[in-house]
Structures are given as structure tokens and as C-alpha cells.
BAROSE-618770 format. One record per residue: residue in one letter; x, y, z of N, C-alpha, C, O, CB in turn. Coordinates in steps of 0.2 Angstrom, whole numbers, plus 5000, padded with zeros to 4 digits. Glycine has a CB too. Layout:
N
AXYZXYZXYZXYZXYZ;...
//
This chain:
441
M508449035535508249095535508649135531509149115528508449115541;I508249195529508149235525508549295527508249345529507349235525;R509049305527509649375530509349435525509449425519510749365527;P508949505528509049555528509549555520509949515519509349565535;K509349605517509749645512510249705518510049735523509049685506;K510849705513511249745516511349795514511449805508511849735517;R511149865519510849925518511449985514511950015517510549965525;T511249965504511750005504511950085506511550115510511849995498;K512550115503512750185506512350215499512350195494513750195507;L512050285501511850325498512350375493512850395496511450345503;P512250385488512750435484512450495487511850495488512850425475;L513150555489512750615494512450655489512050695493513350655498;I512350665483511550695481511150675483510750715486511350685476;D511050595484510450585489510450605496509950625498510350525489;Q511050595499510950615507510850685507510650705512511550595511;I511050715503510650785502510050815501509850875503510750805499;L509850755497509250785497508650735500508050745500509150795489;R508950675505508550665509508950695518508850665524508450585508;R509150755516509550775524509950745530510050755536509050795527;R510150685524510450635529511250645529511650605532510150545527;A511350705524512050695524512350725532512050765536512450745517;K512750705532512950715541513550785537513850785532513550625547;I513450855541513750905540514350955546514150985550513250935539;G514850935544515450995548515451055548515251075543516050985548;I515751095551515651175549516551165556516551155562514551235552;L517051185552517751215556517551275554517451305549518551205553;G517451315563517651385564516751395566516251395561518151425556;L516651395575516151435576516151515576515951545581515851415582;G516351555571516051605575515651665570515051645569516551625579;Y515751705568515151755564514951715557514251715556515551845561;V515251685553515151645546514851595551514351615554515851615540;G515151525552515151465553514451465557513951435555515751445557;L514551495564513851475567513351475564513051415564513651495570;P513051535563512351555559512151485555511651445556512451615553;L512851465550512851405546512451355547512051315544513251385544;A512851345554512651295558512051265560511751215560512951305562;L511851325562511151335563510551335559509951335562511051375565;A510751345553510251345546510151285544509551265544510651365539;F510951255544510751175541510551125547510551065545511451145537;A510451145552510051085558509451115557508951075555510251085568;R509251175559508251195557508151155548507651135546508051315556;H508551165546508451105538508351045540508151015535509151105531;G508451015543508450935546509050895543508950835541507650895542;F509550925544510250895542510550875551510450915555510950965538;V510750835553511450845558512150875557512650855554511750795560;V512150935560512750975560513350945567513150925572512451055562;T513950945566514450965571514751025570514751045565514850915573;G515051045574515551105576516151095577516251075582515451145580;F516551115573517251095576517551165578517351215575517751055571;D517851175582518251245585518651235589518451205594517751295589;V519451255590519951275592519651285601519651265607520451335587;D519351325598519151365606518751325612518151335611518651425606;G518951295618518551235622518351295625517851285628519051165628;A518451345625517651365633517251375629516651365631517651445639;R517151405622516951425616516251365615515651365614517751425610;I516751315615516351245614516051225619515551195617516751185613;A515951235624515751225632515151265632514651235634516251245638;R515051335629514451345631514051335625513451335625514451405635;L514351335620513751305613513551245614513051235610513851305606;Q513851195618513751155619512951135625512551095625514351135620;G513151205632512651205634512051255632511451255634512751215639;G512351285627511551305623511551385624511051415622510651275626;E512051405626512151465626512651505622513251475621512351485633;S512551545618512651575613513151625614513051665619512051595610;P513751645609514151695611514051755606514351805607514951665611;L513551745602513451785596512751825596512151805595513551745590;A512751885596512251935598511451915595510951915597512552025595;G511751875586511251855581511251795583510851775579511351865575;V511351775586511051685586510951695595511351725599511751595583;T510151665594509951665599509951595605510051535603509251695597;D509951615612510051535615509351485615509351425615510151545624;P508751515614508051465614508351425609508551375611507251495613;L508351445602508551415596508951365596508651305596508951445592;L509851375597510251365597510051295603510051245600510851425598;A509751305610509951275615509351215612509651155612509851305622;D508851205610508151165605508651125600508651065599507551225600;L509051165596509251115592509951055595510050995594509551165585;V510251085599510651035603510350995607510450935608511251065606;A509751035609509350965614509150915609509250855611508550995619;E508850915602508450885597509150845594509050805590507950955592;G509750865595510250815593510550825587510950785585510050765592;R510250895582510250925575510750935577511150915572509750975573;L511250965584511751025583512350995589512250985595511251125585;R512650985587513350955591513851005591513851055587513550885587;F514250995594515151025595515551005595515650955599515351065599;K515951015592516750955595517551005596517851025591516950875587;A517651015603518251045601518851005599519050955602518351075606;G519251015593519650965589519350975583518951005579519550905591;F519950915582519450885574519450805572519550775566519850935566;R519350765578519350695578518950665574519250615571519050665584;D518250695572517550635570517650695563517150695560516450645576;L518150725559518050755553517750685544517550695539518950785553;K518050645549518050585543517450575543517150565537518350515543;K516950565550516450555550515950585546515350565545516450535554;Q516050655544515550705539515450685531515850665527515850765538;Q514950685531515050695520515050755519515250765513514350675514;V514850815523515150865520515450925525515050955529514750905515;I516150935524516350995528516551065524516851075519517050965532;L516151105529516151165527516951215529517251185534515551185532;I517251265527517751295533517651365535517951405531518551295529;C517451385537517351435539517851495544517551545548516851425540;V518551495544519051485549519151565548519151585542519651435548;P519251615552519651685550520051695546520551655547520051705553;T520351735541520651755540520851805540520751845536520551745537;P521251835544521551905548521851945541521751925536522251905554;L522352015545522852055542523352025546523252015552522852135540;R524252035543524652025549524752095550524252135548525251975548;K525052115552525252175555525652215550525652275551525752165562;T525952195545526152205537525452225534525552275531526352135533;R524952195534524452205531524652165523524452175517524252285532;D524952115527524552025521524351985525524351975531525351965515;P524051955520523551905522523851865526524451865526523351865518;D523551835531523551765536523251715535522751695539523251775543;I523451665531522951605529523351545532523451485530522951595521;S523551585539523751515541523151465544523151405545524351525548;H522451505546522151495549521751405543521851345544521851565551;I521651425539521451395531522151335533522051275535521651485521;L522651355531522951315531523051235538523051175537523451355528;A523151255543522951215548522251185546522251125545522951255555;A521551215544520951175546520851135538520451085538520251235549;V521351155531521351105526521951045530521650995532521551155518;Q522351035530522650985535522450955538522350905535522950995540;E522150955544521650925548520950895542520650835542521251005554;V520850925538520250885532520850835528520650785526519750955526;A521250855526521550825521521650755526521350705524522150865518;A522150745532522250685537521450645536521550585536522450705545;Q520950665536520550635537519950625531519350605532520450655542;L520250635523519650635518519750575518520150535520519650675510;K519150575514518850505512518350495508517950535509518650475517;A518250445502517950455495517350475496517150445501517850405491;G516950515492516250535492516150615496515650645496515750465496;Q516650635499516550685503516550775499517050785494517050675509;L516250815501516250875498516350915503515950915508515850895494;I516950965501517351025504517251105501517351125496518050995503;V517051135506516751205502517251255508517151265514515551215503;L517651285504517951355508517451415509517251445504518551385504;E517351425514517051485514517351575516517151625514516551465517;S517851555521518351615522518651645517518951615513518851595527;T518451725516518551775512519451745512519751715516518351865516;T519751765505520351765505520551775497520151795493520651695509;Y520951765495521451785489521151745482520851705485522351755490;P521051745477520851705473521451685471521951705470520451735468;G520951615469521751575469521851505477522151455478522451645469;T521551525480521651505486521451425485521951375486521151545491;T520751405484520551355483520751325479520651265481520051345483;E521051325474521351285469522051295470522451245467521151305461;E522451335472523251325474523351305481523851295483523751395473;I522951305485523251305493522751245494523051185494523251385498;L521951245495521751165497521651125492521151085493521351155500;L521851125487521751055481522251035480522250975479521451065472;P522851055481523551015482523650955489523950895490524151085482;A523151005493523450975499522950915501523150865504523551025505;L522250935499521850865497521850815494521450765495521550865495;E522350825488522550785482523150725484523250675483522750845475;A523350775488524050735490524050665496524550635499524550795492;Q523150655496523350595501522950555495522450525497522950605509;G523050545490522950495483522250525480522250535474522650395485;L521950545483521050545479521150615474521450675475520250565487;K520850595469520550645463520150675465519650655467520350615458;V520150745463519550785464519050785457519250805452519750855466;G518350775459517850775454517750705453517150685452518250815447;R518250675453518150595454517950555459517550515458518450565453;D518450565464518450535473517950585477517550575482519350545476;F518250655476517850715485517850775477518150775472518850745496;N517250805480517150875480517450925480517650915486516950875483;L517650985478517951055482517751115478517751115472518751065482;A517451155481517251225479517451265485517751255490516351225477;F517051345481516951415487516451425485516151405480517451485487;S516251465491515551475493515651555497515651555504515251395498;P515751605494516051685500515351675503514751665499516351795494;E515351685510515051715516514751785514515051835513515451725521;R514151785513513851865512513351895518512851935516513451855505;L513351895522512951905530513151975530513651995526513351855538;D512951995532512752075533512352085543511752075545512052105524;P512952095546512752085553512252145556512552195555513352085558;G511752135558511452175561510652195555510152235557512052235564;N510752165548510252195543509652145545509852085547510552195533;E508952175545508452165547508152135537507752095537508152225553;T508352155533508052135530508252075525507852035522507852185528;Y508752065524509452015521509651965524510151985527510152055521;H509551905526510051855529510051805525509751795520509851835535;L510451745529510651715525510251675520510351655514510951685529;G509551655523508851635519508951655511509051615507508151675521;N508851725511508651765508509151815503508851855499508351785511;T509851805504510151825501510651765495510951725498510551855506;P510551775489510751735484511251705487511551735492510851765479;K511451645485512351625487512651615481512351595476512351545491;I513251625479513851605476513951545476514051525482514351645477;V514151485470514551445471515051425464514951425458514151385474;G515551415468515951375460516351335464516451335470516651435455;G516451285459516651215461517651225457517951275454515851135455;I517751185459518451155454518151105449518551085445519051105460;T517751095448517551035442516751045442516351025447517850935444;P516551065437515751065436515251035440514751065441515451045431;T515450965443515250915446515350935453514850935457515650865443;C515950955456515850995462515451055462515151075468516451005464;T515351095458514751145459514151155459513751195460514751185457;R513951075455513151065455513251035463512751055466512651005449;L513551005466513350965470513451025477512951025481513750885469;A513951065478513851125479513351165480513151185486514051135477;A513151185475512451205471511851185477511451215481512351155461;L511751095477511351065478511151095484510651125485511351005478;L511751085488511851085496511351165499510751155502512851115498;Y511651205497511551275498510751285496510351315499511951315493;H510651245491509951255489509251225494508651235492509951225481;T509651195500509351165505509051215510508651215514509751115507;V509551265508509451315514509451405514509451455517509951305520;V509551385506509651465503509151465499509051415496510251485499;E508651525497508151545491508451525484508051495480507851625492;R508951545484509351555479510151555480510551575484509151605476;V510251495472510851485474511051505466510851485461510951395476;F511651555466511851555460512651545456513051585456511551595459;P512751485453513251455453513751505446513451535442513051365452;V514151495446514851525444515351495441515451445444515151555448;R515751515435516251465432516551385437516451325437517051515430;N516951445441517451375445517551435453517251485454518551345439;A517951395455518251435461518351485461517951525464518651415464;R518951515458519351575456518651635454518751695457519851565448;T518151615451517851675448517051665454516651705453517751665439;A517151625459516851635465517251675469516851705474516651585467;E517851675470518251705474518251775473518051815477518851685474;L518451805465518351855465517651905465517651965466518651875462;V517151865464516351895468516351935474516151995475515951835471;K516651885477516751905484517251955486517151995490516951855486;Q517751955482518252025483517952095479517952145481519152005480;L517652075472517152125469516552155473516252205470516952105464;E516452135477515952165481516352205487516152265488515452115484;N516852185490516952235497517352275492517052335493517452195506;T517752275489518252315485517652375483517752425486518652275478;F517152365480516652415479516552455484516752515484516152395477;R516252405488516252445494516752515498516652575501516252385497;A517252465496517852495501518052575496518152635499518652435502;V517952565490518052615482517752655485518052705488517752595474;N516952655486516352715486516252745494516052805495515652675484;I516552685499516652745507517452785506517552835510516652685517;G517852765502518252795501518252885496518652935497518552735499;V517652865491517652925489517352985496517353045497517452935482;A516952935498516552975503517053025508517053085509516152915507;N517352975511517752995517518053045513518053095516518252945520;E518253055507518853135505518453185501518753225497519753125500;F517853165500517453215499517153245505516953305505516953185495;A517153215511516953245518517653305520517653365523517053175524;Q518053275517518653325517518753375513518953425514519253305516;I518553365509518453445502517853465505517853525506518253435491;C517353445507516853505509516953515515516453525518516153505508;E517453505519517653545525518053615522518153675525518153475530;K518353595517518753655514518353685510518753735508519253645511;F517953685507517353735503516853755511516653815511516853685495;G516753715515516353755522515753725521515253745524516253845522;A515753665517515053645515514753585522514953575527514953625506;D514353555519514153495525513853435520513253435518513553525532;V514553375521514553335518513853295517513653255512515153295521;W513353315524512953255522512553275520512153235519512753215526;E512553355519511953385515511953365506511553355503512053475515;V512553375506512853365499512653295497512353285492513553365499;I512753235501512453155499511853175498511553185493512453085504;A511653195504510753195502510453215495510153185491510353245508;A510553295495510653305490510653265483510253265478510953325492;A511253245484511453205475511053135475510853115470512453185474;A510953105482510453045481509853055479509453005479510453015487;T509553145478508853135473508853115469508353075469508453175472;K509353115462509653085458509353005456509652955459510153095461;P508852995451508452935453508952885449508852825449507552935450;F509252905447509952855442510652875442510852925445510052865433;G511052835440511952845440511952865446512052915445512352905435;F511852865454512352875460511752845466511152845467512652965461;M512352815469512052785472512452805479513052815479512152705470;P512152805486512452855491512952805494512752755496511952885496;F513652835496513852805500514152855506514352915504514252755497;Y514352835513514452885517515152905520515552875516514052885521;P515252925523515852935527515952935532515452955536515952985526;G516552905536516352915544517052905547517452905543515852855548;P517152905553517852895556518452825554519052835555517652885564;G518152775552518452745548518352695547517752695550518952735548;L518552625544518052555540518452525548518952535551518352515529;G517752475549517752435553517452355551517252335545517452465558;G517352295556517252245555517852195549518252225545516452265554;H517752135548518052095545518052115538518652105536517852045547;C517752125534517752135529517952185525518452185521517252125528;I517552245525517952295520518452325521518552375517517652335518;P518952315527519552325531519952295526520252325521519652305538;L519852215529520352165526520152165520520552205517520352085528;D519652125514519552065511519952105505520252065502518652035511;P519952175501520352195495520952195497521352195492520152265491;Q521352205505521952195504522052135502522652125500522252215510;Y521852075502521952015500522152015493522652005489521451965501;L521552055493521752045481522152115480522352125475520652055474;S522152135483522952215482523552145482523852115477523252295493;W523552125489524452065489524452025484524852035480524652015495;K523951955482523951945475523951985470524251955466523551905474;L523752035468523852065462524552095462524752095457523352105461;K524852115468525552125467525952065466526452055462525752165474;A525752015470526251975467526151955460526651935457526251915470;L525551965456525551965448526152025444526452015438524751995446;N526152065449526652105446525952175443526052225440527152065438;Y525552165446525052225444524652275450524252275453524452195440;Q525052335448524552375451523852395454523452435450524552395450;P523652375459522852405460522652455465522652465471522452345462;R522652515457522852595460522052615463522052655468523052665453;F521552585461521152605464521252585473521252615478520352585460;I521352525472521052485480521552505484521452495490520852385481;D522252525483522652565486522452625488522252645493523152565483;L522452655484522152725485521552735490521652775495521952745478;A520952695489520352685493520652665502520352685507519952615489;T521052635500521352605505521852635511521952615516521652565502;N522052695508522452745509522052815513522252855517522652755502;V521552805510521052865514520552835517520352875522520552915509;N520352795517520052755523520352725527519952695531519652705521;L521152725530521452725534521752775535521852785541521752685534;S521852825532521952915537521252925541521452955546521952985531;M520652925540520352935543520252945550519952995552520152905540;P520552905554520452915561520952955562521052955568520452875567;E521352985560521853035561521853095558522253145558522353015560;Y521353085553520953145552520353165556520053205554520853165546;V520153125561519453145564519853165571519553185576518753085563;F520453145572520953165580521053245577521053295581522053095580;G521253255572521353315569520853385570521053445571521453305563;R520353355569519653385565519553385574519453445576519153335558;V519453325580519253355586519853375589519953365595518853315590;Q520353395586521153445591520753505591520553535596522253465586;S520453535582520453585580519853625584519953675588520453585572;A519153585584518653595588518653605596518253635600518253555586;L519053585599519053585607519453665605519153715607519553515613;N520053665601520453735603519953785602519753815606521053755599;A519553795595519053835593518553845599518653895602518753815587;A518253805601517753805608517853825612517453865615517753765610;A518253805614518653815623519053835624519053855630518853755627;G519753835620520253855621520653795625521153805629520253915623;K520353725623520753685625521053655623520953635617520653665627;A521753605627522253565622522053505623521653495627523053575624;L522153445619522153375620522053365628521553355631523053335618;K522853385629523153365634522853375642523053415646523653385634;G522253335643522153335650521253345647520753325650522653415656;A521153365642520453355640520053295640520253245636520353385633;K519453305645518853245645518553215638518253255635518153285649;I518553185636518353175629517853085630518153035632519253175623;L517353075628516853035631516752985623516453015618516053095635;L516952935621516852915616516352875616516452825618517252895615;V515752895612515052865613514752825606514452855601514552925616;G514752745607514852715603515552685601516052715599514752755599;V515652615603516452615603516452525595516952495593516952595615;T515752505595515852465588515952475583516052535582515552435586;Y516052445576516252465570515752485565515852515560516752415568;K515052455570514452465567513952475569513752435573514452435564;K513352525567512852535571512352455573512252405570512452605566;N512252465580511752415581511852345583511552305587511552415576;V512652325579512952275581513352285587513452345588513252265576;A513552225591513952215596514752175591514852115590513552165602;D515052225589515452195587516052235585515952275580515252155581;T516852245589517152305590517852265585518352285586517252335599;R517752225581518352205576518752255573518352295571518152165572;E519152265572519452325568518952405569518852445564519552305560;S518852415572518252485574518752505574519252485576517752495580;P518652585571519052635572519052685577519252745577519052655568;A518752645582518652675588519152655595519252675601517952655589;Y519452605590520252595593520552635592520552675597520552555591;E520952645585521252695583521152775586521552815588521152695576;L520652785585520352855588520452855595520652915597519452875586;G520352825599520552775607521652815608521952855612520552635605;R521652785604522552765604522752845603523152875606522852705596;L522252865595522852945595522552985601522953025603522853005587;L522052995603521853025609522253025614522453075617521352995611;H522352955616522652945622523152955623523352975628522652885624;A523652965618524252955616524253045617524753065620524452905606;A523953085616523953155615523653185622523553245623523553185609;G523553115628523453155635522853165636522653175642523753225636;A522353155631521753145634521553105638521853055639521253145631;R520953135642520753075648520053045643519653085641520653105658;L519852965643519452935643519152895643519252845643519452925643;N518352925642518152845643517452845638517252885634517952815653;Y517252785639516752775632516152765635516052765642516852705627;A515552765629514752725632514652695627514552735622513952775635;D514452615627514152575622513752535626513852495630514652535617;P512952545624512752475630512652415626512252375629511952485634;L512752405621513252355617513952295620514052235620513452395612;I514452365621514852315624514952345632515352395634515552325619;P514652295635514952325644515852315645516152345650514552235652;E515952295643516652295646517352295638517252245634516652215651;W517652325637518052345631518952365634519152395638517552415626;E519152315628519852325630520252375624520452375618520352245630;A520152425628520252515627520952525625521352475627520052565635;P521352585621521952565621522252615626522852645625522152565614;W521752635633521952655639521852605644521852625650521552705641;G521952535642521852495646521052455646520652485643522152515650;R520852405650520352375649519652425653519852455658520552305653;A519052435651518752455655517952475654517752475648519052495657;K517752485658516952485659516352525656516252575658516852495666;A515952515651515452555650515352625654515552615659515052525650;K515152665654514952715657514152735654514052745648515452775656;K513652735659512852745656512952815655513252845658512052725661;L512652825649512652895646511852945652511352925653512352885635;S512252985654511653015660511953095660512553095660511752965670;P511553165659511653225661512553235665512953275662511153235666;Q512553205670513053235676513653205670513953245668513053205686;L513753145668514153125664514553185657515053205655513753065662;L513953175655513853225648514153285650514553315647512953245646;R513953305656514153375658515153405660515453455659513653385665;A515053335663515653335665516353325660516953335661515553295671;Q516053305655516453315646516753385645516553445646515853295639;D517353365643517553445637517253395630517353435626518753485636;L517053345629516953325622516553255620516853205620517553335618;A516153265620515753185618515953195610516053235606514753185620;L516053135610516553105599515953045599516052985601517753055598;I515353065596515152995592515452965586515552995581514552985591;V515452905588515852855584515252815581515152815575516252815589;T514952795586514352745581513652775584513552805589514352635582;D513252755581512752805583512152745584511652755582512452865578;H512252705587511752645588511052675589511052735590511952605594;D510252645590509952665593509752685598509452725599509752655592;A510152625603509852615611510352685613510552675618509952515616;L510752745611511052825611510452845612509952835609511452865606;S510552875617510152945615510652995615511053015620509452955622;L510653025606510753095606510753125607511253165608510653115605;D509953145607509753215610509853205616509653245621508953245610;Q510153165618510153205627511153215627511453255630509753105636;V511553165622512153215622512153255620512353295625512553205619;V512053295615511953365611511553415616511753475616511353345603;L511053405620510853435627511153445633510953475638510453405629;H511553415632512053405638512753395638513153385643511853365640;S512853395632513953395632513953475629513653495624514553315623;P514653505634514753555628514853565624514553615621514853575628;L515353505621515453515614515353425610515753385611516253565613;V515153425608514853355603515253365595515153405591513953365602;F515653305593515853305587515453225584515553165586516653325587;D515253255580514853185577515253165569515253205564513853215575;T515453105570515753065565515253045558515353035552516052995568;R514653035562514052995558513453035555512953005552513652945562;G513553085556513053115554512553105558512153145557512853105547;A512453075562511853055565511453125569511053125573511952995570;T511653185568511453245574511053295569510953355571512153285578;Q511053275564510853315558510053345558509853375553511153285552;G509853335562509153365563509353395570509053445571508353315563;L509553385574509553435579510253485581510853485584509453385585;R509653535578510153605577510153625582509553635585510153655572;S511053635585511253665590512153705590512553675586511153615596;K512153755592512753765591513553745596514053765595512653835592;N513353685599513953625602514053585599514353545602513753575607;V514053565591513853505589514353525581514153555577513053495589;V514853495581515253495573515453415570515753375573516253535574;R515053425564514853355562515653375555515853425553513753345558;L515753285555516353265550516153295545516453295539516653185548;
//
């Protein structure tokens, strides 16, 4: 009897090229879940791991917790067996590729909180096996991949570049952007060794049009920090210019629009009530913290941070003055409607939204608050659990002031201006609407 030859296991490079590599993704939030869908759509079998059992149950049932991920696509991939979800981390050893996409928040002291990364790498290290590729996608300070992940993984006795591969590839998603998405946004990849870089680049090239390899993981970490520091500093300039224009009695929106006609040497950034979301308010703080540990003072970062963090208080003061000047009213007892409470236009995400700090300041001053936001039916507001009000002439006429925090397309700002006794616009959204009852930032 002739026995069939035993099938030899393909090396990881061949498994990736043939879409046979099993991919595990730790963390199924705004970064991990879209990434899981992308790899599953391109033929891989993907398992998503998360500590949130309720989220896992929803996902396994084909229900998406994110506005940018549609239920039908999710349900189809689950039904086909290409997308699976697990509460806990027991099956990490069965994955050939592991992508770490866990949160990296700030502590109350504004220091980095990498506890989720530490917990994730310990789980990976406990089940690490030869041939695996590990990639960190969570935004963090330069050096994290080499100084935190590498020692924990090599402590198991395996050697990077020889027994397993380790790289960093920063997420570059822009929620709400209909032009650029995961597939057509170039992917930065930097490994601990050149082999690690090549393997990670090969992996991402299966779902991304262009992959841009850099020298090492530390370089890739710095790329992400430069991108968001650039935005934070320039938004800080715009926010300070809003205050400068007020001193001169000028309209900052008109000034920016005029400056933007210059076809070279100028890129428009816009002021607002403060920074929100996970990236711009937090990421430069990770870099700043690391630099201070190296005895370097990041002056631009700290200055921009101070300006941007001060904007809710600046808007609070402007609202107070506007109420007093227009109607002789104090904030105490004034009825104020927050119009839009997410951190970004047309995105159902309240993380780090300046609406919260504005609401806290106004509530502390005695204002009577409500909010209107069609994307956020319920909100843990500073004054307690609240339900969104539907914009109507009756609601608007009953307010002393409508405060435009986020200018969603789904909000009728014409209606806000027409029926509100007084409007304070933090986004320049009412520029084309000429009315004496509008005050703009």
C-alpha cells in the first residue's frame, strides 16, 4: 500500500500569497474591525478577539457596532466562515498573523496609558509560536515596539527575524472620509529587522494598493506622530488666529478663505471649539511624554496642546459675552441647545468631543442644557444621561442660545438660524447665512 505523502506546511510568505494565512486581530474598535473586514473580503480567514463579550456576541450575530461598517457585509462574511469572533484570547496560537489594534488612551494626568498594549502582548507572548508575524497598529510613542513588545516576545525563547517576525504599521483611517479609505491610503510598515518589514509589507499589500516600507519600527512610529503633530500644531495656529481676529474685529473664516487663494505655500486649517477624536488630541501627547523622558522639551507640541485645550473655555467666555450683549442675560438659568455633539462632522463618535467640556463648563455655570444630534440618540452628557432633541421651530424658539458645536449635514442650520433668538457658531457653518442673531467664532 502506497501511503500519500504528508503535506508539508507552507512558509508564511506562501501562506500569505495564497491567502491561507490565518489572521487574528486583537481589538475590534474603529481600527481593528475595518481591518478584519478588509482581510476577510480579500480571501483570508480572520478571527477577531476582544475582551468585550457583548460586542463579540453582536458581531457574531452579524450586527455592526460601528457606523462605518455595514451589517449586510459583516453578516455575509460571518456566514461564509471568513470572519469569526472570540471573547478572550485562547486561540491566538492558531493564527499565523496577529495584528494588535487595542486602544491607547491618556491617563487623567495626560500621560500615555499603554496598559491595553501590555495586556495584549502578554497574551500573544504566552501563545507565541515559530513562524508567526506580529504587527502593532495601535498608535503609541516611538520605541514601543522595540522596547515593550520585543522583550516580552523574545522572553519565550524565540528570536525575532529568525523564529518570528515583529513590525509596526500605523493606522491611517479618517472616519467619514468618502474619498480615502483603507484600500487606497498608502500603508506605512516598519519591522524590527528587514525580513520583518518585507513580510509585513507583503501582508498589507494583499488589501492595500500601496505599501511604503520604512527603515524600522521606530521610524514607522515617528511617521504617525509627525502626521498628527502636524495637524495639531496647524489647528492650534488656526485656533489662536480665531482669537487674534476677534481682537481686530475681523472674521477668521474670511481671513482663512482669502489666504487659501494662494496657490503655493499655504494649506488651510480651521479653528473650532476644541479637538476631538482619538488621534489628534492624544497622539502628540505620547510623543511629548517620550521626549520629556529623553530630557527634550517639545515646545511646538506643548504650545499647540495648550492652545487647543483652551478652546472650550474660550468658546464658553464668548458665549457668555454673546448672551449678555444680545439679551442682557446671564449664563445661570439660560436655556442653551448644543447643536451636534460628536467630535467630527457626519461621524457618530463622541470620543474626546469638545461638546463634553463645553457642556461641563456651561452646566457648572448654571445653564439649562439640551442637545440635538441625529447621529447620537443618547449621550452621557455632563448633566447626566440625555436623549437627543429633534430640531423644530418650537424647540429653537424656546432657547436663549443655540450653540453649533458640530455641523452635520443632517442638521438644518438654516432652521437653527431662522428660529433661534441667538446662535453661536463654532464651525463657520453659517457663513452664507446673513443674520444679525449669529455670532461666529
